[in-house]
DRENFIZA-54351 format. One record per residue: residue number from 1; residue in one letter; x, y, z of N, C-alpha, C, CB in turn. Coordinates in steps of 0.2 Angstrom, whole numbers, plus 2048, in hexadecimal, padded with zeros to 3 digits. Each point is the difference from the previous one (the first is absolute). Glycine has a CB too. Layout:
N
> nr, rest, nX, nY, nZ, caX, caY, caZ, cX, cY, cZ, cbX, cbY, cbZ
> NUM, a, X, Y, Z, X, Y, Z, X, Y, Z, X, Y, Z
...
***
This chain:
238
> nr, rest, nX, nY, nZ, caX, caY, caZ, cX, cY, cZ, cbX, cbY, cbZ
> 1, m, 2E6, AF3, 4D5, 806, 7FE, 7FD, 804, 7FB, 805, 801, 80C, 7FA
> 2, l, 801, 7EF, 803, 804, 7FB, 804, 806, 7FF, 7FC, 7F6, 7FA, 804
> 3, i, 810, 808, 7FF, 806, 7FF, 7FD, 805, 7FB, 805, 7FF, 80C, 7FB
> 4, l, 803, 7EF, 802, 805, 7FC, 803, 807, 802, 7FE, 7F8, 7F6, 7FF
> 5, a, 80C, 80A, 807, 807, 802, 7FF, 805, 7FA, 802, 7FD, 80C, 802
> 6, l, 809, 7F3, 7FA, 805, 7FB, 801, 806, 803, 801, 7FA, 7F8, 7F9
> 7, e, 80A, 805, 80C, 807, 803, 801, 804, 7FA, 803, 7FC, 80C, 802
> 8, s, 80A, 7F3, 7FA, 805, 7FB, 802, 807, 801, 7FE, 7F7, 7F8, 800
> 9, t, 80B, 80F, 800, 806, 802, 7FD, 806, 800, 805, 7F9, 807, 7F8
> 10, t, 806, 7F7, 80F, 805, 800, 805, 7FF, 7F9, 803, 801, 80D, 802
> 11, e, 802, 7F2, 804, 7FF, 7FA, 804, 7F8, 7FF, 802, 80C, 801, 804
> 12, a, 7F1, 805, 7FC, 7F9, 800, 802, 7FB, 7FE, 7FA, 803, 808, 80A
> 13, c, 7F7, 7F6, 7F8, 7FB, 7FE, 7FB, 7F9, 803, 803, 807, 7F6, 7FB
> 14, s, 7F6, 80D, 801, 7F9, 803, 802, 7FB, 801, 7FB, 806, 805, 809
> 15, v, 7F4, 7FA, 7F9, 7FA, 802, 7FB, 7FB, 804, 804, 802, 7F5, 7FA
> 16, a, 7FB, 80F, 802, 7FB, 805, 804, 7FA, 801, 7FB, 809, 806, 806
> 17, l, 7F1, 7FB, 7FD, 7FA, 802, 7FC, 7FD, 806, 803, 7FE, 7F4, 7FE
> 18, l, 801, 811, 7FD, 7FD, 806, 801, 7F8, 7FF, 7FE, 80B, 807, 7FF
> 19, n, 7F1, 7FB, 805, 7F9, 800, 7FF, 7FD, 806, 802, 7FF, 7F4, 802
> 20, d, 7FE, 810, 7F9, 7FD, 807, 801, 7F9, 800, 7FE, 80B, 805, 7FE
> 21, q, 7F2, 7F5, 802, 7F9, 7FF, 7FE, 7FB, 804, 804, 803, 7F5, 7FB
> 22, k, 7FF, 80C, 80B, 7FC, 804, 805, 802, 807, 800, 7FF, 7F6, 807
> 23, p, 7FD, 80F, 7F7, 802, 807, 7FF, 803, 802, 807, 7F7, 802, 7F8
> 24, n, 80F, 802, 806, 804, 803, 806, 802, 7FB, 805, 7FA, 80A, 7FE
> 25, n, 807, 7F0, 800, 802, 7FB, 805, 805, 7FB, 7FD, 7F5, 802, 806
> 26, a, 810, 800, 7F6, 804, 7FB, 7FD, 804, 7FC, 805, 801, 808, 7F6
> 27, q, 800, 7F2, 809, 803, 7FC, 804, 806, 7FC, 7FD, 7F5, 7FF, 806
> 28, i, 811, 800, 7FD, 805, 7FC, 7FE, 802, 7FB, 805, 804, 80A, 7F9
> 29, v, 7FC, 7F0, 805, 802, 7FA, 804, 807, 7FD, 7FC, 7F4, 7FE, 805
> 30, e, 810, 800, 800, 806, 7FD, 7FD, 802, 7FA, 804, 804, 80B, 7FD
> 31, q, 800, 7F0, 7FF, 803, 7FB, 803, 808, 801, 7FE, 7F6, 7F8, 7FF
> 32, f, 80E, 807, 806, 807, 802, 800, 804, 7FB, 803, 7FE, 80C, 7FF
> 33, e, 808, 7F1, 7FE, 804, 7FB, 803, 807, 801, 7FE, 7F6, 7F8, 801
> 34, i, 80F, 808, 803, 807, 800, 7FE, 802, 7F8, 7FF, 803, 80B, 807
> 35, a, 7FE, 7F4, 7F3, 801, 7F9, 7FE, 805, 7FF, 7FA, 7F4, 7FD, 804
> 36, p, 813, 804, 7FE, 804, 800, 7FA, 800, 7F9, 7FC, 807, 807, 807
> 37, r, 7F9, 7FA, 7F3, 800, 7FA, 7FB, 7FA, 7FC, 800, 80C, 800, 801
> 38, q, 7EE, 803, 802, 7FA, 7FC, 800, 7FB, 803, 7FC, 803, 7FC, 80C
> 39, h, 7FE, 809, 7F0, 7FB, 804, 7FD, 7FC, 7FC, 7FB, 807, 80A, 802
> 40, t, 7FC, 7F2, 7FA, 7FD, 7FC, 7FB, 7FA, 7FC, 804, 80B, 800, 7F8
> 41, k, 7F7, 7FD, 80D, 7FB, 7FC, 804, 7FB, 804, 803, 809, 7F8, 802
> 42, l, 7F8, 80E, 801, 7FC, 804, 804, 7FB, 805, 7FC, 809, 7FF, 809
> 43, l, 7F9, 804, 7F2, 7FD, 806, 7FD, 7F9, 7FE, 7FE, 80A, 804, 7FC
> 44, l, 7F5, 7F7, 800, 7F9, 7FE, 7FE, 7FC, 7FD, 806, 804, 7FE, 7F4
> 45, n, 7FF, 7FF, 810, 7FC, 7FD, 806, 7FD, 806, 804, 807, 7F6, 800
> 46, m, 7FE, 80F, 801, 7FE, 806, 804, 7FA, 804, 7FC, 80C, 801, 805
> 47, v, 7F4, 7FF, 7F5, 7FB, 803, 7FC, 7F9, 7FD, 801, 808, 803, 7F7
> 48, d, 7F8, 7F6, 808, 7FA, 7FC, 801, 7FE, 801, 807, 804, 7F8, 7F8
> 49, t, 800, 808, 80D, 7FE, 800, 807, 7FD, 807, 802, 809, 7F8, 803
> 50, l, 7FA, 80D, 7FA, 7FE, 807, 802, 7F9, 801, 7FC, 80C, 804, 801
> 51, l, 7F3, 7FA, 7F9, 7FA, 801, 7FD, 7FA, 7FC, 803, 806, 802, 7F5
> 52, r, 7FC, 7F8, 80D, 7FB, 7FC, 803, 7FE, 803, 807, 805, 7F6, 7FB
> 53, e, 7FF, 80C, 809, 7FF, 804, 806, 7FB, 806, 7FF, 80B, 7FB, 805
> 54, q, 7F6, 808, 7F6, 7FC, 806, 7FF, 7FA, 7FF, 7FC, 80B, 806, 800
> 55, g, 7F4, 7F4, 7FE, 7FA, 7FE, 7FC, 800, 803, 7F9, 7FA, 800, 80B
> 56, v, 80C, 800, 7F2, 800, 803, 7F9, 803, 7FB, 7FC, 802, 80B, 805
> 57, s, 7FB, 7F4, 7F5, 803, 7FC, 7FB, 804, 804, 7FB, 7F6, 7F8, 801
> 58, k, 80E, 804, 7FC, 805, 803, 7FB, 7FC, 804, 7FA, 809, 7F7, 802
> 59, s, 7F1, 806, 7FD, 7FC, 804, 7FA, 7FD, 806, 803, 7FD, 7F5, 7FB
> 60, d, 803, 80D, 80B, 7FE, 806, 803, 805, 806, 7FF, 7F9, 7F9, 808
> 61, l, 80D, 805, 7F7, 805, 805, 800, 800, 805, 7FA, 807, 7F7, 806
> 62, t, 7FB, 80F, 7FC, 800, 806, 7FB, 807, 800, 7FD, 7F7, 806, 807
> 63, a, 80E, 7F9, 7FC, 807, 801, 7FD, 805, 7FC, 805, 7FD, 80B, 7FB
> 64, i, 809, 7F4, 803, 805, 7FD, 804, 806, 804, 800, 7FC, 7F5, 7FD
> 65, a, 806, 80D, 809, 806, 804, 800, 806, 7FB, 802, 7FA, 80A, 804
> 66, f, 80C, 7F8, 7FA, 806, 7FC, 801, 806, 805, 801, 7FB, 7F6, 7F9
> 67, c, 80A, 807, 80B, 806, 804, 802, 804, 7FF, 7FA, 7FF, 7FF, 80C
> 68, r, 803, 806, 7F0, 804, 7FF, 7FA, 807, 801, 801, 7F7, 804, 7FA
> 69, g, 80C, 7FD, 80C, 807, 800, 802, 802, 807, 801, 802, 7F6, 7F9
> 70, p, 804, 80B, 808, 805, 7FC, 800, 800, 7FB, 806, 807, 808, 7FA
> 71, g, 7FD, 7F2, 805, 801, 7FC, 806, 803, 7F9, 7FD, 7F6, 805, 805
> 72, a, 80A, 7F6, 7FF, 803, 7FA, 7FF, 7FE, 7FD, 7F9, 802, 7FE, 80D
> 73, f, 802, 800, 7EF, 7FE, 7FD, 7F9, 7FB, 7FB, 801, 80B, 803, 7FC
> 74, t, 7F6, 7F8, 808, 7FB, 7FA, 800, 7FA, 802, 803, 809, 7F8, 801
> 75, g, 7F7, 80C, 804, 7F9, 802, 803, 7FC, 804, 7FC, 806, 7FF, 80B
> 76, l, 7FE, 806, 7F1, 7FD, 804, 7FC, 7FD, 7FD, 7FA, 808, 808, 803
> 77, r, 7FB, 7F3, 7FA, 7FD, 7FC, 7FB, 7FA, 7FC, 802, 80B, 7FF, 7FB
> 78, i, 7F5, 7FF, 80B, 7FA, 7FC, 803, 7FA, 805, 800, 808, 7F8, 807
> 79, t, 7F9, 80E, 7FC, 7FB, 805, 801, 7FD, 801, 7F9, 805, 805, 80A
> 80, v, 7FF, 7FD, 7F1, 7FE, 802, 7F9, 7FC, 7FA, 7FD, 809, 808, 7FF
> 81, g, 7FA, 7F2, 802, 7FD, 7FA, 7FC, 7F9, 7FE, 803, 80C, 7FC, 7FE
> 82, v, 7F4, 804, 809, 7F9, 7FF, 802, 7FB, 805, 7FF, 806, 7FA, 809
> 83, a, 7FC, 80D, 7F7, 7FC, 805, 7FE, 7FD, 7FF, 7F9, 806, 808, 808
> 84, q, 7FF, 7F7, 7F3, 7FE, 7FF, 7F9, 7FB, 7FA, 7FF, 80B, 805, 7FD
> 85, g, 7F7, 7F5, 807, 7FC, 7FB, 7FF, 7F9, 801, 802, 80A, 7F9, 802
> 86, l, 7F5, 80A, 804, 7F9, 802, 802, 7FD, 805, 7FB, 803, 7FE, 80C
> 87, a, 800, 807, 7F2, 7FD, 805, 7FC, 7FE, 7FD, 7F9, 807, 808, 805
> 88, f, 7FD, 7F3, 7F8, 7FE, 7FD, 7FA, 7FA, 7FC, 801, 80C, 800, 7FC
> 89, g, 7F4, 7FC, 809, 7FA, 7FB, 802, 7FA, 804, 801, 808, 7F8, 804
> 90, l, 7F8, 80E, 7FF, 7FA, 803, 802, 7FF, 806, 7FC, 802, 7FD, 80C
> 91, n, 802, 805, 7EF, 7FF, 805, 7FC, 800, 807, 804, 7FA, 7F8, 7F7
> 92, l, 80B, 809, 80D, 800, 806, 804, 806, 804, 7FF, 7FA, 7FA, 809
> 93, p, 805, 80D, 7F8, 806, 804, 7FF, 805, 7FF, 806, 7F9, 808, 7FA
> 94, l, 80D, 7FA, 805, 806, 800, 805, 802, 807, 802, 803, 7F4, 7FB
> 95, i, 7FF, 80C, 80B, 802, 807, 802, 807, 7FF, 803, 7F4, 804, 803
> 96, p, 812, 7FE, 7FA, 806, 7FF, 803, 802, 806, 805, 804, 7FA, 7F5
> 97, v, 7FF, 804, 810, 802, 805, 806, 807, 7FE, 802, 7F4, 801, 804
> 98, s, 810, 804, 7FD, 807, 800, 802, 800, 7FD, 807, 803, 809, 7F8
> 99, s, 802, 7F3, 809, 802, 7FD, 807, 802, 806, 804, 803, 7F5, 7FC
> 100, l, 801, 810, 801, 803, 805, 804, 7FA, 805, 802, 80B, 7FF, 7FA
> 101, a, 7F0, 802, 802, 7FA, 804, 801, 7FD, 7FD, 806, 7FF, 804, 7F4
> 102, a, 800, 7F5, 80C, 7FC, 7FD, 805, 804, 801, 807, 7FC, 7F8, 7F7
> 103, l, 80A, 808, 809, 804, 801, 806, 7FF, 807, 803, 809, 7F8, 7FC
> 104, a, 7F7, 80D, 800, 7FF, 806, 802, 7F8, 801, 803, 809, 805, 7F8
> 105, q, 7F3, 7F8, 804, 7F9, 800, 802, 7FF, 7FD, 807, 7FC, 800, 7F4
> 106, g, 807, 7FA, 80D, 800, 7FD, 806, 803, 804, 806, 800, 7F5, 7FA
> 107, g, 805, 80E, 805, 803, 805, 805, 7FB, 805, 802, 80C, 7FE, 7FB
> 108, y, 7F1, 805, 800, 7FB, 805, 801, 7FA, 7FE, 804, 804, 806, 7F5
> 109, r, 7FA, 7F4, 809, 7FA, 7FD, 804, 802, 7FF, 807, 7FD, 7FA, 7F5
> 110, h, 809, 804, 80C, 803, 7FF, 807, 800, 806, 804, 806, 7F6, 7FC
> 111, n, 7FD, 810, 801, 802, 805, 805, 7FF, 807, 7FC, 808, 7F9, 805
> 112, n, 7F4, 807, 7F6, 7FE, 807, 7FC, 806, 804, 7FE, 7F6, 800, 807
> 113, h, 810, 7FD, 7F9, 806, 804, 7FE, 7FF, 801, 7F8, 808, 7FB, 809
> 114, a, 7FC, 80B, 7F5, 7FE, 802, 7F9, 805, 7FF, 7FB, 7FA, 808, 805
> 115, v, 80D, 7F7, 7FD, 805, 7FF, 7FB, 804, 7FA, 802, 801, 80C, 7FE
> 116, f, 800, 7EF, 7FD, 803, 7FA, 801, 806, 7FE, 7FB, 7F5, 7FC, 804
> 117, l, 810, 801, 7FE, 804, 7FC, 7FC, 7FE, 7F9, 800, 80A, 808, 802
> 118, s, 7F3, 7F5, 7F9, 7FE, 7F9, 800, 806, 7FD, 7FD, 7F4, 802, 7FE
> 119, c, 80E, 7F8, 805, 807, 7FD, 7FE, 7FF, 7F8, 801, 807, 80B, 802
> 120, l, 7FB, 7F1, 7F9, 800, 7F9, 801, 807, 7FE, 7FE, 7F4, 7FF, 7FD
> 121, d, 80E, 7FC, 807, 807, 7FD, 7FF, 800, 7FC, 7F9, 801, 7FE, 80D
> 122, a, 803, 804, 7EF, 800, 7FD, 7F9, 806, 7FB, 800, 7FB, 80B, 7FB
> 123, r, 808, 7F4, 80A, 806, 7FC, 800, 806, 802, 7FC, 7F8, 7F6, 802
> 124, k, 80D, 807, 7FD, 806, 802, 7FD, 802, 807, 802, 7FC, 7FA, 7F6
> 125, s, 803, 807, 811, 802, 807, 803, 7FC, 806, 7FD, 80B, 7FB, 802
> 126, e, 7EF, 803, 7FB, 7FC, 806, 7FD, 7F9, 800, 803, 806, 7FE, 7F5
> 127, v, 7F7, 808, 80A, 7F9, 801, 803, 7FC, 803, 7FA, 805, 803, 80B
> 128, f, 7F5, 7FA, 7F5, 7FA, 803, 7FD, 7FD, 806, 804, 7FD, 7F5, 7FA
> 129, w, 803, 811, 803, 7FD, 805, 804, 7FD, 806, 7FC, 809, 7FD, 808
> 130, g, 7F3, 807, 7FC, 7FD, 806, 7FD, 7FD, 804, 806, 7FD, 7F9, 7F5
> 131, f, 803, 80E, 809, 7FD, 804, 805, 7F9, 801, 7FE, 80B, 806, 801
> 132, y, 7F1, 7FA, 805, 7F8, 800, 7FF, 7FE, 806, 805, 7FF, 7F4, 7FC
> 133, t, 7FC, 810, 802, 7FC, 804, 804, 7F9, 7FE, 800, 808, 80A, 7FD
> 134, i, 7F5, 7F8, 808, 7F8, 7FF, 801, 7FD, 806, 7FE, 802, 7F7, 809
> 135, e, 7FA, 808, 7F2, 7FC, 805, 7FD, 7F8, 7FE, 800, 80A, 805, 7F9
> 136, a, 7F2, 7FF, 80A, 7F9, 7FE, 801, 7FF, 7F9, 802, 7FD, 808, 7F7
> 137, g, 807, 7F6, 80D, 7FF, 7F9, 803, 804, 7FA, 7FC, 7F5, 805, 805
> 138, f, 80E, 7FD, 7F6, 803, 7FB, 7FB, 807, 801, 7FF, 7F5, 7FF, 7FA
> 139, a, 80F, 7FB, 806, 807, 801, 7FF, 801, 802, 7F9, 802, 7F7, 809
> 140, q, 802, 80E, 7F6, 802, 802, 7F9, 808, 800, 7FF, 7F5, 807, 800
> 141, l, 80D, 7F7, 7FB, 807, 7FF, 7FF, 803, 807, 7FE, 7FF, 7F5, 7FC
> 142, s, 807, 80D, 808, 804, 806, 7FE, 806, 7FE, 7FD, 7FB, 806, 80A
> 143, g, 806, 7FB, 7F0, 806, 7FE, 7FC, 7FE, 7F9, 7FC, 808, 807, 808
> 144, e, 7FD, 7F5, 7F9, 800, 7F9, 7FD, 802, 7FB, 805, 803, 805, 7F5
> 145, e, 7FA, 7F5, 809, 802, 7FA, 804, 806, 7FE, 7FD, 7F4, 7FC, 803
> 146, q, 811, 802, 801, 807, 7FE, 7FE, 802, 7FA, 804, 803, 80C, 7FD
> 147, v, 803, 7F1, 800, 804, 7FB, 803, 807, 802, 800, 7F8, 7F7, 7FD
> 148, s, 80B, 80A, 809, 806, 803, 801, 804, 7FD, 806, 7FC, 80A, 7FB
> 149, p, 80B, 7F6, 804, 804, 7FE, 806, 7FE, 805, 806, 809, 7FC, 7F9
> 150, l, 7F8, 801, 80D, 7FD, 803, 806, 803, 807, 801, 7FF, 7F5, 805
> 151, e, 808, 80C, 7F9, 803, 807, 801, 7FD, 805, 7FC, 80A, 7FA, 802
> 152, t, 7F3, 804, 7F8, 7FD, 804, 7FB, 7F9, 803, 803, 806, 7FA, 7F6
> 153, v, 7F7, 801, 80D, 7F9, 802, 804, 802, 805, 805, 7FB, 7F4, 7FE
> 154, g, 80A, 80B, 806, 802, 804, 805, 801, 807, 7FE, 805, 7F7, 806
> 155, e, 7FE, 80A, 7F4, 802, 807, 7FD, 7F9, 803, 7FE, 80C, 7FC, 7FC
> 156, a, 7F0, 800, 801, 7F9, 802, 7FE, 7FC, 803, 806, 800, 7F8, 7F6
> 157, v, 800, 804, 80F, 7FD, 802, 806, 803, 806, 803, 7FD, 7F4, 803
> 158, k, 809, 80D, 7FD, 803, 806, 802, 7FE, 806, 7FC, 80A, 7FA, 804
> 159, s, 7F6, 805, 7F6, 7FD, 806, 7FB, 7F9, 801, 801, 809, 7FD, 7F8
> 160, f, 7F3, 7FE, 809, 7F9, 801, 801, 7FE, 804, 806, 7FE, 7F5, 7FA
> 161, t, 806, 809, 80C, 7FE, 803, 806, 803, 807, 801, 800, 7F5, 805
> 162, q, 804, 80D, 7F6, 803, 807, 800, 7FB, 805, 7FD, 80B, 7FB, 800
> 163, t, 7F0, 802, 7FC, 7FB, 804, 7FD, 7F9, 7FF, 802, 807, 800, 7F6
> 164, n, 7F8, 7FB, 80F, 7F9, 7FF, 803, 801, 801, 807, 7FD, 7F8, 7F7
> 165, t, 7FE, 80C, 80C, 800, 801, 807, 7FD, 7FA, 804, 800, 80D, 7FE
> 166, t, 7FB, 7F0, 7FF, 7FD, 7FA, 803, 804, 7FA, 802, 7F5, 804, 7FB
> 167, p, 80C, 7FA, 80B, 804, 7FA, 801, 7FF, 7FA, 7FB, 801, 804, 80C
> 168, l, 804, 7F9, 7F2, 7FF, 7FA, 7FC, 800, 7FA, 804, 806, 806, 7F6
> 169, q, 7F4, 7F6, 809, 800, 7FA, 803, 801, 7FA, 7FC, 7F8, 805, 807
> 170, v, 80C, 7F6, 7FB, 802, 7FA, 7FC, 7FC, 7FA, 802, 80C, 804, 800
> 171, v, 7F2, 7F9, 7FB, 7FC, 7FA, 800, 802, 7FB, 7FB, 7F6, 807, 805
> 172, g, 80A, 7F2, 7FD, 802, 7FB, 7FB, 805, 7FB, 803, 7FD, 808, 7F7
> 173, t, 804, 7F3, 805, 804, 7FB, 803, 808, 802, 800, 7F8, 7F7, 7FC
> 174, a, 809, 80E, 800, 807, 803, 800, 801, 805, 806, 801, 7FE, 7F4
> 175, t, 7FB, 802, 811, 800, 805, 805, 807, 7FE, 804, 7F3, 801, 801
> 176, p, 80E, 7F9, 801, 807, 7FF, 803, 806, 802, 7FD, 7FA, 7F6, 805
> 177, l, 806, 80A, 7F4, 805, 802, 7FC, 801, 808, 801, 7FF, 7F6, 7F8
> 178, m, 7FB, 80D, 808, 800, 808, 800, 803, 802, 807, 7F6, 800, 7F8
> 179, q, 808, 7FC, 80D, 802, 801, 807, 807, 800, 801, 7F5, 7FC, 804
> 180, g, 80F, 800, 7F7, 807, 7FF, 801, 804, 804, 7FB, 7FD, 7F4, 803
> 181, l, 800, 811, 7FA, 804, 805, 7FC, 805, 803, 804, 7F6, 802, 7F9
> 182, n, 810, 800, 803, 805, 803, 803, 7FE, 807, 803, 808, 7FA, 7F8
> 183, q, 7F4, 809, 804, 7FD, 807, 802, 7FC, 7FE, 806, 801, 806, 7F5
> 184, s, 7FF, 7FE, 810, 7FC, 7FF, 806, 7F9, 801, 7FE, 809, 804, 808
> 185, v, 7F2, 7F8, 7FC, 7F9, 801, 7FF, 7FE, 807, 801, 7FE, 7F4, 803
> 186, a, 805, 80F, 803, 7FE, 807, 802, 802, 805, 7FB, 801, 7FC, 80C
> 187, e, 805, 803, 7F1, 802, 804, 7FA, 7FB, 801, 7FA, 80C, 7FE, 804
> 188, l, 7F2, 7FC, 7FB, 7FB, 7FF, 7FA, 7F9, 802, 802, 808, 7F7, 7FB
> 189, g, 7F7, 80A, 80B, 7F9, 802, 802, 7FB, 7FA, 7FF, 803, 80C, 7FD
> 190, l, 7FF, 7EE, 804, 7FC, 7FA, 7FE, 7FC, 7FE, 807, 808, 7FC, 7F7
> 191, t, 7F2, 802, 808, 7FC, 7FC, 805, 7FE, 7F9, 7FD, 7FC, 80B, 806
> 192, f, 802, 7F0, 7FE, 7FF, 7FA, 7FD, 7F9, 7FD, 803, 80C, 7FE, 7FF
> 193, v, 7F0, 7FF, 7FC, 7FA, 7FD, 802, 801, 7FB, 805, 7FB, 803, 7F4
> 194, d, 801, 7FC, 811, 800, 7FA, 804, 7FF, 7FA, 7FD, 7FC, 807, 809
> 195, s, 80A, 7F5, 7F6, 7FF, 7FA, 7FC, 7FC, 7FB, 803, 80B, 802, 7FB
> 196, l, 7F4, 7FE, 80C, 7FC, 7FB, 803, 7F9, 801, 800, 80A, 7FF, 807
> 197, s, 7F4, 807, 7F6, 7F9, 802, 800, 7FD, 7FD, 7F9, 802, 80A, 808
> 198, d, 7FA, 7F1, 7F9, 7FD, 7FD, 7FA, 804, 7FE, 7FA, 7F6, 807, 804
> 199, n, 811, 7F8, 7FE, 804, 7FE, 7FB, 801, 805, 7FA, 7FE, 7F4, 803
> 200, l, 802, 812, 7FF, 800, 805, 7FB, 806, 801, 7FB, 7F8, 806, 808
> 201, n, 80D, 7F7, 7FA, 806, 800, 7FB, 7FF, 7FB, 7FA, 807, 803, 80A
> 202, y, 7F3, 7FA, 7F6, 7FE, 7FC, 7FA, 7FA, 803, 7FC, 804, 7F6, 806
> 203, p, 7FC, 80A, 7F4, 7FA, 803, 7FC, 7FA, 7FB, 802, 807, 804, 7F6
> 204, h, 7F3, 7FF, 80B, 7FA, 7FD, 802, 7FB, 800, 7FA, 802, 803, 80C
> 205, a, 7FA, 7F8, 7F3, 7FB, 800, 7FB, 7FA, 805, 802, 803, 7F4, 7FD
> 206, y, 7FD, 80D, 80A, 7FB, 805, 802, 801, 807, 7FD, 800, 7FA, 80B
> 207, d, 807, 808, 7F5, 801, 807, 7FD, 800, 7FF, 7F8, 807, 803, 80A
> 208, i, 7FB, 7F8, 7F3, 7FF, 7FF, 7F9, 7F9, 801, 7FE, 80A, 7F8, 800
> 209, v, 7F1, 805, 804, 7F9, 801, 7FD, 7FE, 807, 802, 7FE, 7F3, 802
> 210, f, 804, 810, 803, 7FE, 807, 802, 802, 804, 7FA, 801, 7FE, 80C
> 211, l, 805, 802, 7F2, 803, 804, 7FA, 7FD, 7FE, 7FA, 80A, 801, 806
> 212, a, 7F4, 7F9, 7F9, 7FD, 7FD, 7FA, 7F9, 803, 7FF, 807, 7F6, 800
> 213, a, 7F6, 80B, 805, 7F9, 802, 7FF, 800, 807, 7FD, 7FC, 7F9, 80A
> 214, e, 808, 80B, 7F8, 801, 807, 7FD, 802, 800, 7F9, 803, 804, 80B
> 215, e, 802, 7F7, 7F3, 802, 7FF, 7FA, 7FA, 7FE, 7FB, 80B, 7FD, 804
> 216, y, 7F1, 7FE, 7FF, 7FA, 7FE, 7FC, 7FB, 806, 7FF, 801, 7F4, 805
> 217, r, 7FE, 810, 800, 7FB, 806, 7FF, 803, 804, 7FB, 7FC, 7FF, 80C
> 218, l, 80A, 802, 7F3, 803, 804, 7FB, 801, 7FD, 7F9, 806, 805, 809
> 219, g, 7F8, 7F4, 7F7, 800, 7FD, 7F9, 807, 7FD, 7FF, 7F7, 807, 7FC
> 220, n, 80E, 7F8, 809, 806, 7FE, 7FE, 801, 7F8, 801, 804, 80B, 804
> 221, t, 7F9, 7F2, 7F7, 800, 7F8, 801, 804, 7FE, 7F9, 7F5, 7FF, 807
> 222, v, 80D, 7FA, 7F9, 803, 7FD, 7FB, 7FD, 7FA, 7FE, 80B, 805, 803
> 223, r, 7F5, 7F8, 7F7, 7FE, 7F9, 7FF, 805, 7FB, 802, 7F9, 804, 7F6
> 224, a, 805, 7F6, 80B, 804, 7FB, 803, 806, 7FF, 7FC, 7F6, 7FA, 804
> 225, e, 80A, 807, 7F5, 806, 7FF, 7FC, 805, 806, 801, 7F9, 7F9, 7F8
> 226, q, 804, 80C, 80A, 805, 806, 801, 803, 801, 807, 7F8, 805, 7F8
> 227, a, 806, 7F6, 80C, 803, 800, 807, 807, 7FE, 800, 7F5, 7FE, 805
> 228, l, 810, 807, 7FD, 807, 7FE, 800, 803, 802, 807, 800, 803, 7F4
> 229, p, 805, 7F8, 80E, 803, 802, 806, 805, 805, 7FF, 7FF, 7F5, 804
> 230, v, 803, 80F, 801, 805, 805, 800, 806, 7FE, 804, 7F7, 809, 7FF
> 231, y, 80F, 7F6, 7FE, 806, 7FD, 803, 805, 806, 802, 7FE, 7F5, 7FA
> 232, l, 802, 810, 802, 805, 806, 801, 807, 7FE, 7FE, 7F8, 804, 809
> 233, r, 809, 7F6, 7F6, 807, 7FE, 7FD, 800, 7FA, 7FC, 805, 805, 80A
> 234, n, 800, 7FA, 7F2, 800, 7FB, 7FB, 802, 7F9, 803, 802, 809, 7F7
> 235, n, 803, 7F7, 80D, 802, 7FA, 803, 7FC, 7FF, 807, 80C, 802, 7FB
> 236, v, 7EF, 7FA, 805, 7FC, 7FF, 805, 803, 7FB, 805, 7F6, 803, 7F9
> 237, t, 808, 7FE, 80E, 802, 7FC, 805, 7FA, 7FC, 803, 809, 808, 803
> 238, y, 7F7, 7F1, 7FD, 7FB, 7FC, 803, 7FF, 801, 807, 802, 7F8, 7F7
***
């Protein structure tokens, strides 16, 4: 199985390749770059470079995973558009993966924590967010992904921490906003992923492809024409 993953829904841009053709020795390689407003120029070049370095041609691919959002409108459209174009041309299935799930998976990969608030800055004083728990090594959504004013997220966190004994760890580009909540961090029982470690406050194609491989095994794929971005709100922000 060779799965290519694409991610460009924040200021960061990344691609990854999962190769499990060697039994019990699945390998993931990634190219990652923080490059605001450069995604159109970078994404396909990163794909070509990664595949060339790994000695893989596009015709060898089994499926293509893509970050379906939520995230910045323009970057999200680029991700979905490139994924659809490749899938149409190669007649491959697509595997949509949440940006918030990828954040939680990245946090778990970094420190083995089990419960996350994944949150991305949605601008307009709002946050894309969702609670995730790690089950059998995979990030699983608890409740719904939402877009809300920061204060609403704070109230949801307060309610969540009152009924869950495991400390809640925050990951994502909205982390500075969460650190500035009126409620004290100690009161809410929050900890924070080290943002300097591997740029973990950005979704990574590495974690997209890791989650996508499990979805592929479960048969959760879509055709190119079925691939849709998830905005979480009607009035999008570029």
